[in-house]
C-alpha positions, 0 to 999 in steps of 0.5 A: 338682583334679590329673591325672596321665597316664600315657605311652599316653594311655589312662589318665589319673587324677583326684585329687580332694579327697573322696579319690575316684580316678576313671580314665579309660579308652578307653571312658569312666571309672571312680571307685573309691568305699569299698575295704575287705577283700573288696569294691570299690565303684565309679562306671562312665562309659561312653560312647554306643557305648562298651564294654568289654572282654570280660573274665574275672575269676579272684579276684572277682565282681562287681553292676552297679546301672544307675543312668541311662542303657541298659546292654547286657551279656554274661555268659557267653552271656547278653545283656540289655538294662538300664535304671535302678533295674535289676541284674545279676551276674557270677559269678567265671570267665564273661566278660563285657562292658558296652556302652553302646547309647543315647544318653546317657551310661551310669553304674552301682555295681560291687560287686565282692566276692573275695579279691583285686581289683586291675585286673590280674586281668583276663582279656581276650579281645576288646578296642576299643582294642587293649589286653591 
């Protein structure tokens, strides 16, 4: 496995034998499992006590399915707790945040749908790690 690290020391990329790329973030990591025209499937891991930024996407919606652990989900004005085998939908242009309030790693599958699925389609409103 080859590890590359950018100069900000926030993001690393692991290139595995299966050609899946895992990107490390301050809150955990994500692995892109498959990508095609109009969709992308990721495996997301969130470390206990961490959360992603409060964010929105202009060009995609997301479906989240919890594999293990506990997810606290903010979607618009709604806040809910999800356990293994539960899921939720995040509509395009809706503010959302994913958090792991538990003591074990949160693992979920994210299915993105939309006309553009790049990582630069993230509008951050709040971020615990001071990212823009």
